[in-house]
Biopython code that builds the backbone (N, CA, C, O; Angstrom):
import numpy as np
from Bio.PDB.StructureBuilder import StructureBuilder

atoms = [
    (1, "MET", "N", (108.191, -48.692, 57.912)),
    (1, "MET", "CA", (108.395, -47.667, 58.913)),
    (1, "MET", "C", (108.239, -46.302, 58.247)),
    (1, "MET", "O", (108.732, -46.087, 57.140)),
    (2, "SER", "N", (107.563, -45.395, 58.913)),
    (2, "SER", "CA", (107.330, -44.080, 58.325)),
    (2, "SER", "C", (108.542, -43.173, 58.507)),
    (2, "SER", "O", (109.345, -43.337, 59.425)),
    (3, "ASP", "N", (108.636, -42.226, 57.609)),
    (3, "ASP", "CA", (109.731, -41.266, 57.664)),
    (3, "ASP", "C", (109.428, -40.188, 58.699)),
    (3, "ASP", "O", (108.274, -39.792, 58.862)),
    (4, "PRO", "N", (110.450, -39.715, 59.393)),
    (4, "PRO", "CA", (110.213, -38.630, 60.358)),
    (4, "PRO", "C", (109.814, -37.348, 59.629)),
    (4, "PRO", "O", (110.192, -37.116, 58.480)),
    (5, "ILE", "N", (109.050, -36.537, 60.324)),
    (5, "ILE", "CA", (108.636, -35.253, 59.758)),
    (5, "ILE", "C", (109.846, -34.328, 59.735)),
    (5, "ILE", "O", (110.541, -34.164, 60.738)),
    (6, "LYS", "N", (110.079, -33.737, 58.595)),
    (6, "LYS", "CA", (111.213, -32.815, 58.461)),
    (6, "LYS", "C", (110.877, -31.494, 59.146)),
    (6, "LYS", "O", (109.746, -31.015, 59.068)),
    (7, "PRO", "N", (111.864, -30.912, 59.815)),
    (7, "PRO", "CA", (111.598, -29.620, 60.474)),
    (7, "PRO", "C", (111.372, -28.518, 59.447)),
    (7, "PRO", "O", (111.880, -28.565, 58.327)),
    (8, "ILE", "N", (110.600, -27.535, 59.863)),
    (8, "ILE", "CA", (110.397, -26.351, 59.030)),
    (8, "ILE", "C", (111.316, -25.273, 59.576)),
    (8, "ILE", "O", (111.187, -24.840, 60.721)),
    (9, "ILE", "N", (112.235, -24.855, 58.742)),
    (9, "ILE", "CA", (113.230, -23.865, 59.143)),
    (9, "ILE", "C", (112.889, -22.534, 58.480)),
    (9, "ILE", "O", (112.788, -22.440, 57.257)),
    (10, "LEU", "N", (112.714, -21.512, 59.307)),
    (10, "LEU", "CA", (112.439, -20.176, 58.776)),
    (10, "LEU", "C", (113.720, -19.585, 58.204)),
    (10, "LEU", "O", (114.812, -19.901, 58.675)),
    (11, "PRO", "N", (113.598, -18.736, 57.199)),
    (11, "PRO", "CA", (114.788, -18.059, 56.699)),
    (11, "PRO", "C", (115.372, -17.193, 57.812)),
    (11, "PRO", "O", (114.636, -16.696, 58.664)),
    (12, "PRO", "N", (116.690, -17.010, 57.808)),
    (12, "PRO", "CA", (117.280, -16.144, 58.841)),
    (12, "PRO", "C", (116.608, -14.770, 58.815)),
    (12, "PRO", "O", (116.273, -14.259, 57.746)),
    (13, "PRO", "N", (116.414, -14.178, 59.987)),
    (13, "PRO", "CA", (115.729, -12.882, 60.028)),
    (13, "PRO", "C", (116.588, -11.772, 59.428)),
    (13, "PRO", "O", (117.787, -11.690, 59.690)),
    (14, "THR", "N", (115.969, -10.935, 58.632)),
    (14, "THR", "CA", (116.665, -9.762, 58.136)),
    (14, "THR", "C", (116.344, -8.555, 59.008)),
    (14, "THR", "O", (117.161, -7.646, 59.155)),
    (15, "ASP", "N", (115.148, -8.556, 59.582)),
    (15, "ASP", "CA", (114.719, -7.484, 60.479)),
    (15, "ASP", "C", (113.760, -8.082, 61.517)),
    (15, "ASP", "O", (112.544, -8.056, 61.328)),
    (16, "PRO", "N", (114.314, -8.623, 62.619)),
    (16, "PRO", "CA", (113.461, -9.276, 63.623)),
    (16, "PRO", "C", (112.374, -8.359, 64.187)),
    (16, "PRO", "O", (111.275, -8.826, 64.485)),
    (17, "GLN", "N", (112.658, -7.078, 64.335)),
    (17, "GLN", "CA", (111.653, -6.153, 64.861)),
    (17, "GLN", "C", (110.467, -6.044, 63.906)),
    (17, "GLN", "O", (109.313, -6.035, 64.335)),
    (18, "GLN", "N", (110.758, -5.962, 62.615)),
    (18, "GLN", "CA", (109.692, -5.884, 61.621)),
    (18, "GLN", "C", (108.876, -7.187, 61.620)),
    (18, "GLN", "O", (107.650, -7.152, 61.510)),
    (19, "GLU", "N", (109.554, -8.325, 61.742)),
    (19, "GLU", "CA", (108.851, -9.609, 61.842)),
    (19, "GLU", "C", (107.921, -9.598, 63.051)),
    (19, "GLU", "O", (106.774, -10.037, 62.972)),
    (20, "GLY", "N", (108.434, -9.090, 64.169)),
    (20, "GLY", "CA", (107.647, -9.039, 65.390)),
    (20, "GLY", "C", (106.428, -8.147, 65.250)),
    (20, "GLY", "O", (105.349, -8.482, 65.739)),
    (21, "GLU", "N", (106.596, -7.010, 64.582)),
    (21, "GLU", "CA", (105.464, -6.108, 64.363)),
    (21, "GLU", "C", (104.410, -6.774, 63.485)),
    (21, "GLU", "O", (103.212, -6.683, 63.752)),
    (22, "TRP", "N", (104.879, -7.448, 62.428)),
    (22, "TRP", "CA", (103.937, -8.169, 61.563)),
    (22, "TRP", "C", (103.195, -9.236, 62.356)),
    (22, "TRP", "O", (101.972, -9.347, 62.272)),
    (23, "LEU", "N", (103.956, -10.031, 63.138)),
    (23, "LEU", "CA", (103.344, -11.108, 63.902)),
    (23, "LEU", "C", (102.348, -10.562, 64.913)),
    (23, "LEU", "O", (101.263, -11.120, 65.076)),
    (24, "GLN", "N", (102.700, -9.487, 65.585)),
    (24, "GLN", "CA", (101.794, -8.899, 66.573)),
    (24, "GLN", "C", (100.472, -8.479, 65.929)),
    (24, "GLN", "O", (99.400, -8.777, 66.456)),
    (25, "LYS", "N", (100.550, -7.795, 64.802)),
    (25, "LYS", "CA", (99.333, -7.356, 64.108)),
    (25, "LYS", "C", (98.521, -8.547, 63.600)),
    (25, "LYS", "O", (97.301, -8.591, 63.761)),
    (26, "ALA", "N", (99.204, -9.505, 62.990)),
    (26, "ALA", "CA", (98.514, -10.667, 62.430)),
    (26, "ALA", "C", (97.854, -11.498, 63.536)),
    (26, "ALA", "O", (96.723, -11.959, 63.381)),
    (27, "LEU", "N", (98.562, -11.685, 64.642)),
    (27, "LEU", "CA", (98.009, -12.472, 65.741)),
    (27, "LEU", "C", (96.845, -11.739, 66.411)),
    (27, "LEU", "O", (95.835, -12.350, 66.759)),
    (28, "HIS", "N", (96.997, -10.439, 66.586)),
    (28, "HIS", "CA", (95.909, -9.653, 67.184)),
    (28, "HIS", "C", (94.658, -9.744, 66.308)),
    (28, "HIS", "O", (93.556, -9.927, 66.825)),
    (29, "THR", "N", (94.813, -9.620, 65.019)),
    (29, "THR", "CA", (93.685, -9.753, 64.090)),
    (29, "THR", "C", (93.063, -11.137, 64.204)),
    (29, "THR", "O", (91.842, -11.268, 64.275)),
    (30, "TRP", "N", (93.894, -12.163, 64.220)),
    (30, "TRP", "CA", (93.393, -13.531, 64.331)),
    (30, "TRP", "C", (92.614, -13.724, 65.632)),
    (30, "TRP", "O", (91.522, -14.291, 65.627)),
    (31, "LEU", "N", (93.176, -13.252, 66.739)),
    (31, "LEU", "CA", (92.511, -13.388, 68.040)),
    (31, "LEU", "C", (91.147, -12.710, 68.032)),
    (31, "LEU", "O", (90.166, -13.272, 68.519)),
    (32, "ASP", "N", (91.088, -11.502, 67.480)),
    (32, "ASP", "CA", (89.824, -10.760, 67.441)),
    (32, "ASP", "C", (88.799, -11.427, 66.523)),
    (32, "ASP", "O", (87.600, -11.359, 66.793)),
    (33, "GLN", "N", (89.239, -12.056, 65.465)),
    (33, "GLN", "CA", (88.319, -12.686, 64.520)),
    (33, "GLN", "C", (87.879, -14.074, 64.966)),
    (33, "GLN", "O", (86.787, -14.519, 64.612)),
    (34, "GLU", "N", (88.712, -14.761, 65.736)),
    (34, "GLU", "CA", (88.416, -16.138, 66.122)),
    (34, "GLU", "C", (87.231, -16.218, 67.095)),
    (34, "GLU", "O", (86.376, -17.093, 66.958)),
    (35, "PHE", "N", (87.181, -15.318, 68.064)),
    (35, "PHE", "CA", (86.044, -15.234, 68.979)),
    (35, "PHE", "C", (85.510, -13.809, 68.917)),
    (35, "PHE", "O", (85.043, -13.371, 67.866)),
    (36, "ILE", "N", (85.573, -13.093, 70.012)),
    (36, "ILE", "CA", (85.135, -11.700, 70.020)),
    (36, "ILE", "C", (86.340, -10.825, 70.359)),
    (36, "ILE", "O", (87.224, -11.249, 71.104)),
    (37, "PRO", "N", (86.379, -9.618, 69.823)),
    (37, "PRO", "CA", (87.488, -8.725, 70.164)),
    (37, "PRO", "C", (87.474, -8.413, 71.665)),
    (37, "PRO", "O", (86.444, -8.041, 72.226)),
    (38, "GLU", "N", (88.617, -8.569, 72.287)),
    (38, "GLU", "CA", (88.774, -8.270, 73.708)),
    (38, "GLU", "C", (90.043, -7.459, 73.900)),
    (38, "GLU", "O", (91.008, -7.651, 73.161)),
    (39, "PRO", "N", (90.066, -6.559, 74.871)),
    (39, "PRO", "CA", (91.286, -5.761, 75.113)),
    (39, "PRO", "C", (92.511, -6.626, 75.409)),
    (39, "PRO", "O", (93.626, -6.254, 75.044)),
    (40, "ILE", "N", (92.323, -7.776, 76.065)),
    (40, "ILE", "CA", (93.459, -8.633, 76.413)),
    (40, "ILE", "C", (94.152, -9.194, 75.177)),
    (40, "ILE", "O", (95.323, -9.568, 75.241)),
    (41, "ASN", "N", (93.443, -9.257, 74.054)),
    (41, "ASN", "CA", (94.045, -9.807, 72.831)),
    (41, "ASN", "C", (95.281, -9.026, 72.403)),
    (41, "ASN", "O", (96.250, -9.616, 71.925)),
    (42, "GLN", "N", (95.259, -7.720, 72.567)),
    (42, "GLN", "CA", (96.426, -6.901, 72.214)),
    (42, "GLN", "C", (97.622, -7.280, 73.084)),
    (42, "GLN", "O", (98.743, -7.394, 72.588)),
    (43, "THR", "N", (97.386, -7.473, 74.366)),
    (43, "THR", "CA", (98.459, -7.830, 75.292)),
    (43, "THR", "C", (99.010, -9.214, 74.978)),
    (43, "THR", "O", (100.222, -9.428, 75.021)),
    (44, "ILE", "N", (98.125, -10.149, 74.664)),
    (44, "ILE", "CA", (98.558, -11.496, 74.294)),
    (44, "ILE", "C", (99.428, -11.437, 73.037)),
    (44, "ILE", "O", (100.492, -12.055, 72.987)),
    (45, "ALA", "N", (98.981, -10.702, 72.034)),
    (45, "ALA", "CA", (99.736, -10.593, 70.774)),
    (45, "ALA", "C", (101.092, -9.941, 71.013)),
    (45, "ALA", "O", (102.090, -10.367, 70.431)),
    (46, "GLN", "N", (101.145, -8.921, 71.855)),
    (46, "GLN", "CA", (102.419, -8.260, 72.164)),
    (46, "GLN", "C", (103.387, -9.229, 72.831)),
    (46, "GLN", "O", (104.562, -9.290, 72.470)),
    (47, "ARG", "N", (102.892, -9.983, 73.803)),
    (47, "ARG", "CA", (103.756, -10.918, 74.533)),
    (47, "ARG", "C", (104.271, -12.022, 73.613)),
    (47, "ARG", "O", (105.459, -12.342, 73.643)),
    (48, "ALA", "N", (103.409, -12.600, 72.810)),
    (48, "ALA", "CA", (103.839, -13.660, 71.895)),
    (48, "ALA", "C", (104.869, -13.122, 70.898)),
    (48, "ALA", "O", (105.846, -13.803, 70.586)),
    (49, "ALA", "N", (104.654, -11.913, 70.402)),
    (49, "ALA", "CA", (105.603, -11.315, 69.455)),
    (49, "ALA", "C", (106.943, -11.036, 70.125)),
    (49, "ALA", "O", (107.989, -11.208, 69.500)),
    (50, "GLN", "N", (106.930, -10.611, 71.380)),
    (50, "GLN", "CA", (108.191, -10.376, 72.109)),
    (50, "GLN", "C", (108.992, -11.665, 72.227)),
    (50, "GLN", "O", (110.200, -11.679, 71.993)),
    (51, "ILE", "N", (108.312, -12.742, 72.589)),
    (51, "ILE", "CA", (108.983, -14.041, 72.705)),
    (51, "ILE", "C", (109.558, -14.447, 71.358)),
    (51, "ILE", "O", (110.713, -14.865, 71.270)),
    (52, "PHE", "N", (108.763, -14.325, 70.319)),
    (52, "PHE", "CA", (109.191, -14.687, 68.967)),
    (52, "PHE", "C", (110.425, -13.891, 68.548)),
    (52, "PHE", "O", (111.394, -14.470, 68.057)),
    (53, "VAL", "N", (110.400, -12.577, 68.736)),
    (53, "VAL", "CA", (111.526, -11.721, 68.333)),
    (53, "VAL", "C", (112.785, -12.097, 69.104)),
    (53, "VAL", "O", (113.864, -12.214, 68.523)),
    (54, "ARG", "N", (112.645, -12.283, 70.406)),
    (54, "ARG", "CA", (113.827, -12.636, 71.201)),
    (54, "ARG", "C", (114.422, -13.963, 70.738)),
    (54, "ARG", "O", (115.639, -14.094, 70.607)),
    (55, "GLN", "N", (113.563, -14.937, 70.493)),
    (55, "GLN", "CA", (114.047, -16.231, 70.017)),
    (55, "GLN", "C", (114.752, -16.101, 68.671)),
    (55, "GLN", "O", (115.809, -16.696, 68.459)),
    (56, "ARG", "N", (114.175, -15.334, 67.775)),
    (56, "ARG", "CA", (114.784, -15.130, 66.451)),
    (56, "ARG", "C", (116.123, -14.416, 66.567)),
    (56, "ARG", "O", (117.077, -14.756, 65.867)),
    (57, "MET", "N", (116.192, -13.423, 67.453)),
    (57, "MET", "CA", (117.447, -12.679, 67.628)),
    (57, "MET", "C", (118.529, -13.566, 68.261)),
    (57, "MET", "O", (119.722, -13.324, 68.078)),
    (58, "GLU", "N", (118.107, -14.581, 68.996)),
    (58, "GLU", "CA", (119.046, -15.534, 69.583)),
    (58, "GLU", "C", (119.438, -16.634, 68.597)),
    (58, "GLU", "O", (120.226, -17.518, 68.931)),
    (59, "GLY", "N", (118.888, -16.578, 67.385)),
    (59, "GLY", "CA", (119.299, -17.505, 66.336)),
    (59, "GLY", "C", (118.385, -18.692, 66.107)),
    (59, "GLY", "O", (118.732, -19.602, 65.354)),
    (60, "GLU", "N", (117.221, -18.700, 66.747)),
    (60, "GLU", "CA", (116.292, -19.824, 66.560)),
    (60, "GLU", "C", (115.492, -19.637, 65.279)),
    (60, "GLU", "O", (114.791, -18.638, 65.119)),
    (61, "ASN", "N", (115.596, -20.597, 64.370)),
    (61, "ASN", "CA", (114.886, -20.551, 63.094)),
    (61, "ASN", "C", (113.974, -21.757, 62.890)),
    (61, "ASN", "O", (113.205, -21.791, 61.930)),
    (62, "ASP", "N", (114.049, -22.745, 63.778)),
    (62, "ASP", "CA", (113.231, -23.948, 63.673)),
    (62, "ASP", "C", (111.829, -23.640, 64.198)),
    (62, "ASP", "O", (111.667, -23.260, 65.357)),
    (63, "LEU", "N", (110.824, -23.803, 63.348)),
    (63, "LEU", "CA", (109.457, -23.459, 63.723)),
    (63, "LEU", "C", (108.984, -24.254, 64.930)),
    (63, "LEU", "O", (108.324, -23.702, 65.810)),
    (64, "GLY", "N", (109.307, -25.526, 64.988)),
    (64, "GLY", "CA", (108.911, -26.346, 66.130)),
    (64, "GLY", "C", (109.490, -25.824, 67.434)),
    (64, "GLY", "O", (108.797, -25.786, 68.451)),
    (65, "CYS", "N", (110.743, -25.425, 67.414)),
    (65, "CYS", "CA", (111.381, -24.876, 68.615)),
    (65, "CYS", "C", (110.767, -23.531, 68.997)),
    (65, "CYS", "O", (110.621, -23.225, 70.181)),
    (66, "LEU", "N", (110.411, -22.735, 68.002)),
    (66, "LEU", "CA", (109.759, -21.450, 68.289)),
    (66, "LEU", "C", (108.399, -21.672, 68.947)),
    (66, "LEU", "O", (108.036, -20.959, 69.882)),
    (67, "VAL", "N", (107.654, -22.650, 68.463)),
    (67, "VAL", "CA", (106.340, -22.965, 69.033)),
    (67, "VAL", "C", (106.497, -23.427, 70.477)),
    (67, "VAL", "O", (105.742, -22.995, 71.348)),
    (68, "ILE", "N", (107.460, -24.291, 70.740)),
    (68, "ILE", "CA", (107.692, -24.772, 72.105)),
    (68, "ILE", "C", (108.092, -23.617, 73.020)),
    (68, "ILE", "O", (107.640, -23.550, 74.163)),
    (69, "ALA", "N", (108.931, -22.713, 72.531)),
    (69, "ALA", "CA", (109.337, -21.556, 73.342)),
    (69, "ALA", "C", (108.130, -20.685, 73.690)),
    (69, "ALA", "O", (108.014, -20.199, 74.815)),
    (70, "ILE", "N", (107.237, -20.490, 72.725)),
    (70, "ILE", "CA", (106.047, -19.671, 72.988)),
    (70, "ILE", "C", (105.145, -20.360, 74.004)),
    (70, "ILE", "O", (104.651, -19.712, 74.926)),
    (71, "VAL", "N", (104.921, -21.665, 73.851)),
    (71, "VAL", "CA", (104.101, -22.408, 74.817)),
    (71, "VAL", "C", (104.714, -22.282, 76.209)),
    (71, "VAL", "O", (104.017, -21.964, 77.172)),
    (72, "THR", "N", (106.001, -22.529, 76.309)),
    (72, "THR", "CA", (106.675, -22.528, 77.604)),
    (72, "THR", "C", (106.604, -21.159, 78.273)),
    (72, "THR", "O", (106.265, -21.057, 79.452)),
    (73, "GLU", "N", (106.920, -20.123, 77.531)),
    (73, "GLU", "CA", (106.963, -18.782, 78.124)),
    (73, "GLU", "C", (105.577, -18.195, 78.349)),
    (73, "GLU", "O", (105.396, -17.379, 79.253)),
    (74, "MET", "N", (104.608, -18.589, 77.555)),
    (74, "MET", "CA", (103.250, -18.080, 77.750)),
    (74, "MET", "C", (102.537, -18.782, 78.912)),
    (74, "MET", "O", (101.453, -18.355, 79.310)),
    (75, "GLN", "N", (103.125, -19.845, 79.459)),
    (75, "GLN", "CA", (102.523, -20.515, 80.607)),
    (75, "GLN", "C", (102.428, -19.577, 81.815)),
    (75, "GLN", "O", (101.551, -19.748, 82.662)),
    (76, "SER", "N", (103.310, -18.604, 81.897)),
    (76, "SER", "CA", (103.274, -17.668, 83.027)),
    (76, "SER", "C", (102.321, -16.495, 82.775)),
    (76, "SER", "O", (102.132, -15.655, 83.656)),
    (77, "PHE", "N", (101.728, -16.430, 81.597)),
    (77, "PHE", "CA", (100.801, -15.348, 81.260)),
    (77, "PHE", "C", (99.438, -15.633, 81.898)),
    (77, "PHE", "O", (99.006, -16.784, 81.962)),
    (78, "ASP", "N", (98.773, -14.587, 82.366)),
    (78, "ASP", "CA", (97.456, -14.728, 82.980)),
    (78, "ASP", "C", (96.384, -14.688, 81.882)),
    (78, "ASP", "O", (96.048, -13.620, 81.371)),
    (79, "PHE", "N", (95.862, -15.849, 81.534)),
    (79, "PHE", "CA", (94.834, -15.966, 80.500)),
    (79, "PHE", "C", (93.417, -15.909, 81.072)),
    (79, "PHE", "O", (92.460, -16.229, 80.366)),
    (80, "SER", "N", (93.266, -15.511, 82.322)),
    (80, "SER", "CA", (91.957, -15.556, 82.974)),
    (80, "SER", "C", (90.921, -14.635, 82.316)),
    (80, "SER", "O", (89.721, -14.844, 82.491)),
    (81, "GLN", "N", (91.359, -13.630, 81.570)),
    (81, "GLN", "CA", (90.433, -12.718, 80.895)),
    (81, "GLN", "C", (90.284, -13.048, 79.417)),
    (81, "GLN", "O", (89.845, -12.211, 78.628)),
    (82, "SER", "N", (90.647, -14.255, 79.052)),
    (82, "SER", "CA", (90.676, -14.623, 77.645)),
    (82, "SER", "C", (90.064, -16.009, 77.438)),
    (82, "SER", "O", (89.976, -16.810, 78.369)),
    (83, "PHE", "N", (89.646, -16.271, 76.203)),
    (83, "PHE", "CA", (89.201, -17.596, 75.807)),
    (83, "PHE", "C", (90.393, -18.503, 75.479)),
    (83, "PHE", "O", (90.238, -19.718, 75.358)),
    (84, "TYR", "N", (91.548, -17.921, 75.341)),
    (84, "TYR", "CA", (92.722, -18.622, 74.828)),
    (84, "TYR", "C", (93.627, -19.121, 75.936)),
    (84, "TYR", "O", (93.466, -18.770, 77.105)),
    (85, "GLY", "N", (94.586, -19.952, 75.538)),
    (85, "GLY", "CA", (95.650, -20.433, 76.411)),
    (85, "GLY", "C", (96.933, -20.491, 75.610)),
    (85, "GLY", "O", (96.948, -20.175, 74.420)),
    (86, "GLU", "N", (98.001, -20.894, 76.261)),
    (86, "GLU", "CA", (99.320, -20.868, 75.612)),
    (86, "GLU", "C", (99.404, -21.769, 74.389)),
    (86, "GLU", "O", (100.105, -21.429, 73.436)),
    (87, "PHE", "N", (98.714, -22.906, 74.383)),
    (87, "PHE", "CA", (98.777, -23.795, 73.221)),
    (87, "PHE", "C", (98.052, -23.195, 72.019)),
    (87, "PHE", "O", (98.533, -23.293, 70.890)),
    (88, "ALA", "N", (96.913, -22.583, 72.255)),
    (88, "ALA", "CA", (96.180, -21.936, 71.158)),
    (88, "ALA", "C", (97.007, -20.814, 70.543)),
    (88, "ALA", "O", (97.018, -20.641, 69.324)),
    (89, "ILE", "N", (97.692, -20.060, 71.379)),
    (89, "ILE", "CA", (98.509, -18.945, 70.879)),
    (89, "ILE", "C", (99.685, -19.470, 70.065)),
    (89, "ILE", "O", (99.949, -18.984, 68.965)),
    (90, "ALA", "N", (100.387, -20.455, 70.598)),
    (90, "ALA", "CA", (101.535, -21.007, 69.878)),
    (90, "ALA", "C", (101.101, -21.632, 68.548)),
    (90, "ALA", "O", (101.780, -21.470, 67.535)),
    (91, "ASN", "N", (99.983, -22.337, 68.552)),
    (91, "ASN", "CA", (99.483, -22.928, 67.306)),
    (91, "ASN", "C", (99.070, -21.855, 66.299)),
    (91, "ASN", "O", (99.300, -22.003, 65.098)),
    (92, "ALA", "N", (98.460, -20.777, 66.793)),
    (92, "ALA", "CA", (98.076, -19.687, 65.892)),
    (92, "ALA", "C", (99.314, -19.039, 65.277)),
    (92, "ALA", "O", (99.326, -18.730, 64.085)),
    (93, "VAL", "N", (100.351, -18.833, 66.082)),
    (93, "VAL", "CA", (101.601, -18.273, 65.564)),
    (93, "VAL", "C", (102.160, -19.189, 64.477)),
    (93, "VAL", "O", (102.569, -18.725, 63.413)),
    (94, "SER", "N", (102.172, -20.477, 64.751)),
    (94, "SER", "CA", (102.664, -21.440, 63.766)),
    (94, "SER", "C", (101.861, -21.358, 62.474)),
    (94, "SER", "O", (102.440, -21.314, 61.389)),
    (95, "ASP", "N", (100.543, -21.339, 62.578)),
    (95, "ASP", "CA", (99.694, -21.250, 61.393)),
    (95, "ASP", "C", (99.944, -19.964, 60.605)),
    (95, "ASP", "O", (100.020, -19.986, 59.377)),
    (96, "LEU", "N", (100.070, -18.854, 61.313)),
    (96, "LEU", "CA", (100.319, -17.568, 60.635)),
    (96, "LEU", "C", (101.656, -17.590, 59.900)),
    (96, "LEU", "O", (101.764, -17.093, 58.779)),
    (97, "LEU", "N", (102.672, -18.169, 60.539)),
    (97, "LEU", "CA", (103.984, -18.247, 59.899)),
    (97, "LEU", "C", (103.951, -19.187, 58.698)),
    (97, "LEU", "O", (104.525, -18.878, 57.653)),
    (98, "LEU", "N", (103.284, -20.334, 58.838)),
    (98, "LEU", "CA", (103.172, -21.263, 57.713)),
    (98, "LEU", "C", (102.441, -20.623, 56.546)),
    (98, "LEU", "O", (102.848, -20.776, 55.394)),
    (99, "ASP", "N", (101.360, -19.904, 56.839)),
    (99, "ASP", "CA", (100.632, -19.199, 55.781)),
    (99, "ASP", "C", (101.538, -18.194, 55.075)),
    (99, "ASP", "O", (101.522, -18.085, 53.849)),
    (100, "SER", "N", (102.327, -17.460, 55.862)),
    (100, "SER", "CA", (103.187, -16.426, 55.267)),
    (100, "SER", "C", (104.287, -17.028, 54.399)),
    (100, "SER", "O", (104.796, -16.370, 53.492)),
    (101, "LEU", "N", (104.654, -18.278, 54.677)),
    (101, "LEU", "CA", (105.686, -18.957, 53.902)),
    (101, "LEU", "C", (105.117, -19.782, 52.750)),
    (101, "LEU", "O", (105.860, -20.375, 51.968)),
    (102, "GLY", "N", (103.776, -19.810, 52.658)),
    (102, "GLY", "CA", (103.147, -20.543, 51.565)),
    (102, "GLY", "C", (102.999, -22.036, 51.789)),
    (102, "GLY", "O", (102.807, -22.785, 50.831)),
    (103, "TYR", "N", (103.086, -22.487, 53.042)),
    (103, "TYR", "CA", (102.909, -23.909, 53.335)),
    (103, "TYR", "C", (101.433, -24.237, 53.394)),
    (103, "TYR", "O", (100.618, -23.436, 53.850)),
    (104, "GLU", "N", (101.105, -25.419, 52.929)),
    (104, "GLU", "CA", (99.752, -25.951, 53.024)),
    (104, "GLU", "C", (99.656, -26.600, 54.408)),
    (104, "GLU", "O", (100.268, -27.641, 54.647)),
    (105, "ARG", "N", (98.893, -25.995, 55.314)),
    (105, "ARG", "CA", (98.871, -26.447, 56.706)),
    (105, "ARG", "C", (98.265, -27.829, 56.879)),
    (105, "ARG", "O", (98.687, -28.586, 57.753)),
    (106, "CYS", "N", (97.296, -28.161, 56.070)),
    (106, "CYS", "CA", (96.625, -29.452, 56.270)),
    (106, "CYS", "C", (97.537, -30.635, 55.965)),
    (106, "CYS", "O", (97.368, -31.716, 56.530)),
    (107, "CYS", "N", (98.480, -30.435, 55.094)),
    (107, "CYS", "CA", (99.281, -31.569, 54.629)),
    (107, "CYS", "C", (100.767, -31.363, 54.832)),
    (107, "CYS", "O", (101.548, -32.283, 54.587)),
    (108, "GLY", "N", (101.181, -30.190, 55.270)),
    (108, "GLY", "CA", (102.600, -29.935, 55.521)),
    (108, "GLY", "C", (103.431, -29.744, 54.273)),
    (108, "GLY", "O", (104.660, -29.735, 54.350)),
    (109, "GLY", "N", (102.800, -29.593, 53.129)),
    (109, "GLY", "CA", (103.566, -29.491, 51.894)),
    (109, "GLY", "C", (103.715, -28.096, 51.399)),
    (109, "GLY", "O", (104.341, -27.872, 50.363)),
]
sb = StructureBuilder()
sb.init_structure("model")
sb.init_model(0)
sb.init_chain("A")
sb.init_seg("    ")
for serial, (resi, resn, name, xyz) in enumerate(atoms, 1):
    if name == "N":
        sb.init_residue(resn, " ", resi, " ")
    sb.init_atom(name, np.array(xyz, "f"), 0.0, 1.0, " ", f" {name:<3s}", serial, name[0])
structure = sb.get_structure()
């Protein structure tokens, strides 16, 4: 029987606003580089960062729970002017956070 995947727990936030600003910039850059730069990318990055900051300020440090919160809350966002959807955004946030923590995304190590 295989072992369950261990959760990835982010360090407690020291400055959630600064984390949010970093995430917004990093996600906006990623969105613009992944396809073509679009004005909606800034709005998407702002919304995802707002969700992330609020979750962190409420004490959520589990990366999986943060990803689910972003997927759930971004479902109400109008993606009609974008190539992206809520799952792509949540996965990008996860990848950016894993990169910033030094995790190897392909293998989880």
